[in-house]
N, C-alpha and C positions, 0 to 999 in steps of 0.2 A: 746714692743718694741717701743720704742719715735723716731720718724724718724724727722726732723726741713728740712723742704722744702721750697721752692719759686713757688709762684704761684695764680692762683684765685681756694681758698676755693670751690667756688662755681662748680667747676668744678674735684671734689676729684673723687675720686672711693672708698673711703672710705664708709663704711655701713651707716655712722652715721656721723653729721655736731653737734658738741657745740658748744654754744657760749653762753656770758654773758647779761643778761638785769637783768631791775629789776622789778619787780612786776610791772602791768599797765601800762608796758612801751611802752611809743607810738612808738617804732621802725619804727623812722624817721632819727637813723644816723647810719654811719657803716654798718658792716656787720647785725647787724638786720637789717636795711631799705631794704640791698638787698634781704633778706629772706624773708620780708615782702611784696614786690614786684615780688615776683617769688611764693612763695605760701602764698596768702593774707587768704586764710580760716585757715593756721597754726595762723595769729597773732588773727582773731576774736576767733577761739577755744580758744588760749593762754589767751583771755581778757575774757572768757565765765570762764575757769578754774581758775583765780584767782578772781573774784567773787564771786564763789560759794566755796572754799577754803579757800582764804586769806594768800598765803605762806608767809613763813617769807625769809630773808636773807639764804644762804645757802641751802636752797630747788632746786629739778630738774623737770623737766615736759619734757614728751616724748610725741611728737604729730609725727602722722604716717600719709602720703598721702598718694598719688596714685603711683600705680609703684614701692612700697615697702620703699618709700624716707620716712627718720626718721630724726627729728632734735630734740634735746634737750635744752632746756632753762634749762641754770644756772645763779641761781637767785643769781648773785653775787655784786648786787646794793642793795641800801635803795628803799623801792617802794614809787613808785610817787601817793598816794592816796589821793581824791579829788580834784575838780578843776580841775586846770592846775598844777598841782604840779610836776614840773618835777622829774626823778628818781636821787638818790642822787650818793656820788662816791662809787666806790667799796672799798672794805675795805680785808687785807689777811686773816682776819678771814672767810668773808662770802665765798670769794675763794675758802678757803681750805675746807668750809662745803659744797661746791658746790660740788668740784671734788669728794668729798667723798661720794657724792648724784651720780654722776654720776657714779661710780666707782661699788657700789651696782646697778644700773639699769645695766651697762656694762654685770656684773655676771649672774644677772637673766637674764635679754634678752637672753643673748649668744652671745653679737655683737663681731663680729670678727673684726674689723678695725674702727677707730674713727679720724675727723679731728675736729681741733680746730684751732680757730685763735690765736695772741697772748693776751688770754685772759684777758680783765679786764684794760688794757692799752693803747686804745683810749678813747672812753666815759666815760670807769670806772675809768681816771686818775692813773691808780699805773704802777711804772715801772718793767721793764721786767725782771729786776735784782730779783725782790719780787716775781714775777710770776712763773717764771721758776724755781726754786724749789721745789716749790707749786705744780707742774704739776709733777716733777720726783719723788717728794715722794710717791703723790699719785695714780700713774697711770704706774707707770714706772716697777713696779713689774708684768702687766700685759701681759702675753704673747699672747698678739693681736698687732694688728700694732696703733700706735698714730701718728696722721702728724699734726706735729705742722707749720701752715703756718706763718711763719718768716715773709716775706718778699709778697707783694701783688702786683701781676703782672695781670690787669685786660688781661682777655680773655686768658690768659696763663696755660695751664696744669702742674700742677708739676708732677717731676719727683718721684712717689711716688714707693719706692722700694717694 
């Protein structure tokens, strides 16, 4: 079941946080920056994975940290390979494929709850009206709690049903 909530996604009780990035993303903006600062080894491991696998937009990668922390990096944007090349903008197609990858991960790993931001609407450049139907289409039939953080309130725990 999908629940729209307000608060700080870093304080979620969900088993997994999923967020959008590009391959080799510097993770220097938005939620990616907050996750990079909180879990620096996730950022390092993500870059190692990117250099080994050369992932394409639409793929997803799960990172597991200490104390059961799970972060799913959804490749919703074109990659920033080479030099100082910056990540590109997100596309509806990339987001849709990344959400499909997330759904497979959820089912394979048996996750019972996932928290998402308004995916690809910040740095990714998409409108929420484009992304919300994709989330509903790909994840809406799952019988787990999906928490979409629609409004950010720093330091405030959301009311997650």
